[in-house]
ZAMARGU-4260 file (C-alpha; in steps of 0.2 Angstrom, whole numbers, plus 5000, padded with zeros to 4 digits):
<rodrens>
0) 5112/5168/5095 | 5128/5179/5090 | 5124/5197/5081 | 5135/5206/5070 | 5132/5222/5062
5) 5137/5229/5048 | 5135/5245/5033 | 5133/5247/5016 | 5136/5263/5010 | 5129/5268/4991
10) 5138/5284/4986 | 5131/5293/4969 | 5139/5305/4960 | 5137/5311/4941 | 5125/5296/4938
15) 5138/5286/4944 | 5140/5277/4960 | 5158/5271/4969 | 5163/5253/4969 | 5177/5246/4977
20) 5187/5231/4971 | 5191/5220/4987 | 5207/5215/4989 | 5205/5203/5001 | 5202/5185/4998
25) 5186/5182/5009 | 5175/5191/4998 | 5177/5195/4978 | 5170/5206/4967 | 5166/5226/4968
30) 5157/5233/4983 | 5150/5246/4989 | 5162/5255/5004 | 5157/5247/5021 | 5160/5236/5034
35) 5157/5234/5055 | 5150/5245/5067 | 5163/5245/5081 | 5156/5244/5099 | 5150/5259/5106
40) 5150/5268/5088 | 5131/5272/5083 | 5126/5265/5067 | 5127/5279/5055 | 5143/5285/5062
45) 5151/5268/5057 | 5146/5270/5041 | 5155/5287/5040 | 5169/5281/5047 | 5170/5267/5035
50) 5167/5278/5020 | 5182/5291/5026 | 5192/5276/5030 | 5189/5264/5014 | 5188/5279/5001
55) 5194/5297/5008 | 5175/5305/5007 | 5169/5312/5022 | 5147/5311/5018 | 5139/5326/5023
60) 5123/5319/5016 | 5119/5301/5022 | 5101/5294/5024 | 5097/5276/5029 | 5085/5265/5015
65) 5088/5247/5020 | 5089/5231/5031 | 5095/5218/5028 | 5108/5202/5033 | 5108/5183/5034
70) 5106/5170/5047 | 5119/5156/5049 | 5110/5143/5057 | 5125/5131/5060 | 5134/5146/5069
75) 5119/5152/5076 | 5126/5168/5068 | 5116/5184/5063 | 5123/5195/5052 | 5112/5214/5050
80) 5117/5227/5038 | 5110/5244/5039 | 5112/5252/5020 | 5115/5271/5016 | 5115/5281/5001
85) 5126/5294/5002 | 5123/5308/4988 | 5135/5323/4995 | 5152/5322/5003 | 5170/5332/5005
90) 5187/5325/5000 | 5197/5315/4988 | 5195/5299/4982 | 5207/5287/4987 | 5209/5276/4974
95) 5220/5264/4982 | 5213/5261/4999 | 5216/5248/5011 | 5200/5239/5005 | 5207/5239/4988
100) 5205/5248/4971 | 5191/5261/4972 | 5185/5269/4957 | 5167/5278/4949 | 5155/5265/4938
105) 5141/5271/4928 | 5125/5268/4938 | 5116/5260/4919 | 5129/5246/4919 | 5126/5241/4937
110) 5117/5223/4930 | 5132/5221/4923 | 5144/5222/4936 | 5155/5208/4946 | 5144/5210/4960
115) 5137/5199/4971 | 5116/5195/4969 | 5113/5201/4987 | 5124/5214/4986 | 5116/5220/4968
120) 5100/5218/4975 | 5101/5231/4989 | 5110/5242/4979 | 5097/5241/4964 | 5080/5245/4979
125) 5090/5259/4984 | 5094/5267/4970 | 5075/5264/4963 | 5072/5275/4981 | 5064/5261/4990
130) 5064/5258/5008 | 5068/5238/5011 | 5071/5226/5024 | 5074/5206/5021 | 5084/5191/5028
135) 5093/5178/5020 | 5101/5161/5026 | 5117/5156/5022 | 5124/5140/5017 | 5138/5137/5028
140) 5145/5123/5018 | 5144/5131/5003 | 5150/5149/5010 | 5138/5159/5000 | 5120/5165/5003
145) 5106/5152/5002 | 5091/5152/4990 | 5078/5153/5005 | 5071/5171/5012 | 5068/5170/5030
150) 5054/5184/5026 | 5053/5201/5014 | 5045/5214/5019 | 5035/5226/5007 | 5043/5238/4998
155) 5040/5255/5005 | 5045/5271/4999 | 5046/5284/4985 | 5057/5287/4970 | 5072/5297/4969
160) 5069/5312/4961 | 5088/5314/4953 | 5089/5298/4946
</rodrens>
């Protein structure tokens, strides 16, 4: 089994969420900042680094909210995502960063935006203030998330007061 660790950082400001319109051909649509955990980084240091590299913003307040991932049985790989919420940061947004165009989108429009379903699910749970953990199967032949959950934990958490 080959394990790969990634992060995703949901950044909020004035009822808006920071999303990147990816410029890489392997994955289209809008995504929050995030990326690979590099050896020997801690998970949170990796999230802070990825946010800075992709957006120019430096996290001041960042909190872990979820774990998610994919299991690719064919390749014997497991991708594990640690998902964070950032509500306080410094710096100026880089609008055309290395991953694509960054912009602020109204939280109220999340359901209508071109965001992959599994990422949208994570964002929506995080915005509700829920802690979550789940795994999905990857469909290698279709190069997409499969329809089955391996397991889904009961959502535990409290609401985020400012939303």
